[in-house]
N, C-alpha and C positions, 0 to 999 in steps of 0.2 A: 543489355546495355543500361546505363543510368539515364535518368530523364529529369529535366528541369521542371520547375513549377509552371513555366510558360508552356512547355511542351505538353504537360499534363492537361492544362486547360484546353489546349487545342484538341487533344485526344478526346476530352470529355464532350466535345461538341459533335463528334461523329454520331451518325444515326444509331439508335438503339436496334438491337436484334428484334426480329418478329416476335410477337407474343407467344409464349410457351407456358406450359404448366409450371407452377411454382417449383423452383429448384430447392432441394434440401441442403441446408447448411449446418454443419457441426462446428462448434467453437470450443477450443481449449485455451485456458489462460494460466500462465505461470507468473510467479513473482508478486509484486506489491499491490497495495490497495488502489494505486493509481491505474495500474494495468486492469484491475478488476472493474474499476469505474469505466474505463474506455471500452472494455468488452461488452459491458451491459448496454452502454450507449450505442455501440455498434449493432447489438442484437435488435434494439428498437428501430434503428435506421433500416436494417435489413427487412424487418417485418413490414415496415411502411412501404418498401419497394417490392413487396410481393414474394419475398423469399420465405421458405418454411424452415423454422429452426427445429433441429433434431439433436438428440444427445450425440456427443462427439464419438462415443463408442458404438455407433450404429452406421448403417450404410447411408452415405450422403453423396450429393453431387459436388459439393464444395466443402473442403475442410479449411478452417482458419485457425492458425496457431499464433497466439499473442505471447511472445517470448520474453524472457528475462535473461540478463547476462551478468548478474551480480557475482556469481561464482562459476567455476568450471562445471560444477554439477548442474547448474541451471542450463548451461549450453548443452550438456549431455541429455538432460530431460527434453529439451526442445527437439534434438535430433531423434530421440526415441519416439516422440509424438509424430514427427513427420513420417518415420518408418511405419508406425502403427496405422496411420491414416492411409498410406499407400497400400498396405496389406489388406485393409478392409475394403477398399475399392480402388484398384489400379487405374480405373478410368476417370476417377474424380480429379477435379482441380484442387491443388493444395496451395493456399496463400499463407505466407509466413510474414508476420509483422512483429513489432515490438523492438526491444533493445538489442537482442541478439541479431535480429534482422538488420538493424541499423548499422552495426559495426562489422558484420561478417556476411554480407549479402552474397559475395562471390562464392564462399564456401557452401552456402545454403543452396545456391542454384545448381550445384553439381549433384545434389541428392535426387534420387529417383522420385518422380511424381511432382516435384515442386514446379508450379506454374508461374507464380508471382511472388516477389518479395517487395514489401511496401514499408517505407520508413515511418518513423514515429510522427513526423509532421504531416503525413498524408493519411493517417488513420481515419480521419473524418470523410475521406473520399472512397473508402473501400467498397461500400455498397454500390456507389455509382460505377466504380471501376469494374465490378463484377457484371454489371449490366452491359458493358461494352464488348465489342468483338476484339479482344486483345490477342495479338499474334505472339508466337513463341519468341520472336526476336525482340520483343518490347516488354520483357517480364520483370525488370528490376526498376522499381520506382523509389529511388533513394536520392535525397538532396543533401547538401552540406548542412548538417543540423545547426552549426554555429552561425549560419546566415539567417536562421529563422528568428524573426522578431515578434511574430504574432502568435498569441496563444491559440493552440489547436482546439477550437471550440466545437466539440462534439455535442450531440443532443444531450439534454439532462437525463441521466439514467434514473429510472424509477424502481428498479429492482423487484419487479413482480410483486409477490405476496410477502416479501420480507418486511420486517418491522423496523429495520435500521437501514438508512440510505447513506451512500457515500457521495460527496460532492467534491469533485476535483476543481480547485481554484488556482492552482499554480503548477508550473512544469519547469523542468531544467534545474541546473545547479551551478553555482559560481565558485564552489569551494576548492575543487581539485585536490581532495585528500589523496595522499600518495598511493593508496591501495585501491582506489575506487574508479571504476570504468564508467559510472553513470553519467558524468558530464559529457563524455564522448558519445553516449547513446541518446542523451536527452537535450544537449545543448545548454545555452545560457538561460538564466531564469526568465520566465515569461508568466504574466499574471492575467487572470480573467478580470475584466473591468468590474468595478464595484456594482454598477447597476445590473450587470448580468448575474453576479453572485446573488443579489437580492431577488432578482426575478426567478432564478433557479430555486432558491430556498422557498419562495412563495409557492411555486409549483409543487415542490415536495411536501410542503405543509398542506396544500389542498388535496394531495393524494393520500393524506392521512398518516404520514410518517411521524412518529413521536420522537425519533432521534435521528440526527444527521451528523455524520462524521466529515469534517472538513479535511481534505487530503491534498497533498502536493509532494513533489520530489524534494523540495526544500521549502517547506511551508512557512518557516519563520521569516523568510525574506519576501513573503507575499507583498505585492504592491510597490516595492522599491523601484521597479522598472517602469511604472506608469507615470503619466503626466496629467494632473499633478500626482506626485508620489503619495502613497498611503501605506498602511500596515495592517497586520492581522488584528490588532487591538481596535482600530477604527472600525473595521468590519464587524467585529463582535459587538461593539457598542450599538451600532445601528441595528443589527439583527435582533438584539434583545429589546430594543425599543419597539420593533415591528412584530415580532413573533414571540408571544408569551406562552405558547403551549407546545413548543418544540425544543427539546433539549439538544445541546450542541456538544460534540466531543471533538477534540483536536487529535490529529495523528501526530507522528513524530516531529519534534522541534528541537533545534540545536541549543546547547547550553547558553551561549551568549545572546540568544534571541528570546530568552525568558526574561522579559522586562518587568519593571515595577508596575507599569500600567496594566500589563497582562495579568499579573498576580492580583492586582486590585479587582479586576473583573471576576476572577475566581472567588475572591472573598465576598463580593457584593452581589453576586447573581447565582442563584442555585440552579439555573438552567444550563450553566456551563459545567459540564461533568468534571468533578474533582479528580482528574486523571491526566497525568502528563507522561509522555514517553520521551526521555531525554538521552540520546546516545552518549555513552562514555568511551567505549572501544578499548581503552587500556587504563590500568591504574598505576602506570609507571610513567614518569615525566619524560624520560629519554625516548621511550617508545612513542608517546604522544607527539613529540617533536618530529620523529621520523615519519609519523603518519601525517604530518602537516595539519594537525588539529590546532585550534586557536585558543586553547585554554590549558591549564595545568591541573594537577590533582587537588591542589589547595583551593583553587577557584571552584572546581566541581563539588568538592566536599562541602564548602560553605554554602553554595547554591542549594544543594539538596537539603541540607539541614535547615536552611532558612525557609524554604518552601514547606517542608514538613512541619515546622513549628508555627507557620503562619496560616495555613489552609487546613481546616478541619477535615479529617478522614481521607485526605488525598492519597491516591495510589500513584506511585512513581515507578515506572518501568524503564529499563535501559538496554541498549545494545552493547554486547561485549565481543571483542575479537581476540582469539587466542592464536598463538603460533605465528605472529607477525615476524618477518625476517629479523634475525638477531635477538629475538626475545629469549633471554636467559631464564634459568630456573629462579634466580633471585628476582628478576623483573616480574615474572609470573606471580611469585609470592607477594610482591608489592601490590599487584592487582587484587589478589585474594584477600589480603589484609584490609585493603580499602573497602572492598565490597562487604566483608563481614561486619563492618561497623557502620555502613550506610543504611538508613531507614527506608529501603526500597521494597517494593511489593513483588517484583519478578525480574528476571533477566532473560533477554534473548541472546543466545550464545552462537557464534559463528566461527568455525576455523578459518584462518586466513587462506585465501585462494588467489594465486597469482593471476593477474588480468593483463592481457596484452596491451602494451602502450602506456601502462602506468609506471611511475618512477619506482614504486616499491618492488616491481618485478626484477629490477637489477640489483636490489640490496642483497647482501650476503652476511651471514650464512642463512640459507633457507632452512626452516625447521622441519624435521622429518614428520611424515604423516602420523605415525604412531604416537609421537609426543603431542601433536595437535589434538588428536582424539582423546588422549588421557587428560589434557588440560580442559578440553571442552566438557568432558564428563564430570570433572570436579566442579566446574562452575554451574553446570545444569543441576547437579545435586544440591549445590548451595541455593539455586533458584527455587527448588522444591521446598527447601526449608524456609526461605523467605516468604513464599506464597502462603505456607501454612501459618507462619507467625503472624502475617498481616491479616489473614482471614479470621483467625481465632480472636482477634481484637473485637470482632463485631458480633460474637455470640450473644444472643439475648437483646441485641439492639435493633431498632427499626432502620430499615434501608429502603430506598426507592428502587424498584426493579421493573424494567420493561419486559413484559412477557412476550416471548417470541411466538411465531405462527406455526411452529412444529414442536412436537413433544420429544423428550429425550428417548432415544431408541432403546436403551438398556432398561430403563425403569418405567417408562410410560408417563413420567411426571412432566409437568410444565417446566419450562426452562427459560432463563433470561439472565441479563447482566444488571448489576446494580450500577448506580451512577459512577462509583469508583471502581468499576470494571471487575467486580467479583462475580464469578459464575454461580448461579443459583439453580437448584431443583426444588420445585414447589408442588404441594398438594393444592388442588383447586379445580374448578370447572373451566374446561378449555374454552367453550364458546363465550363465556362472560368475561374472560380475563385476557384473551389474546389481544396484542397491540395496545395494551393499557399499561400505564405506569402505576403500580400498586405498592402499598407499603407492606414490607415483609419483615418478619422477625426470624433471625437466624437461630436454628436450634442445634445443629451439629455440623461438623466438617469431616468429610470423608473423601479420600482419593481425589483431591484437587477441587472439590466443589462444596459449597455450603448448601445445606438442606434447611428449608424454612417453611413457615406458614404465612398465608396472606392475612393481614390483620386490618387492612383498610384499602 
């Protein structure tokens, strides 16, 4: 059955079970950086409550699957993980959460081994929930996500021994693009209060992280729901006043949310990584209208060219969708022609996937899968060319690279990313370089990576 927030609070006051040895918990995460943030925060919460974290592909007492539902394949992956967990230990509890859980709880509860399904707004209660004596008749904890007004404030994730941390500051989406299920799974936009953002970044800074990625489902409207209202530029201004040794990277941001104020911060502060991911989705105006996107190709082209000419060395990535309903060969060629002439560094390419409840699901004609795959392959090949062209610009030039805490498995070399998101492999001493931002000179480009030497 479903349960309200009030009923959940009542449940959480029931006495805890008698003390037992730590239960083993394995967690699997699908989807976006926001999901990853939430899973890492959940791991910390579980450890504080005396659970023992183990790899998901091992024998555990509890398996938690944090799901995605952006595509039909994401749903399939979630079901596969549920089946795998049940095979590994048929006696284990299986808790399913995340976006697929939010929109398809009744389907999930019919699967063998599933004990609990927990909605996105109750993720911060999972550790507590596992401590309680939950009966089989009360295993679906899903609320109306559109009634949620408060940001689900999970503990600040510290990401173990990684050198880069992700900080979720926004959740939900107000856009309702015709192809997208995310608003139905995440609800309306909700933001973390500025003082809590600042406190979280201070903690990550104290933990030694040299780079923090600000993430959200719809990051560009951060703060619009707060009283008083604020925005991402205001947050960045404050952060750079207070934290002068932590570089900040932004996750995806929509075209109309790239403001003049934001671009001025990029120009005037080298701690804001010169890297923007700005979804395009289609290079045809009619398809963009059907998608219910709020810009056309003229606006997008001018924006990218302005950014590129204004901010030195910036990397611009974008999302592309192929095979949207009714997309003709000519419309796909319009997309290809636009992309060939845009100064972007890479593309993330996705074939359209019909999602239940979205308006695009009803549009006709639907594009056959072989055509989607063919178009996706063409754009991914273009992305490879774009990546190489962008990277070759920096041969012989100095770049700032954050050295990661693990070496490259194939070469044994140090690895890291430059400020403008170029992957590097480096010669150097591991112990003296890890988690440091070093100056690197790029010497060659091979198979998607730059090779370089540390010069300072």
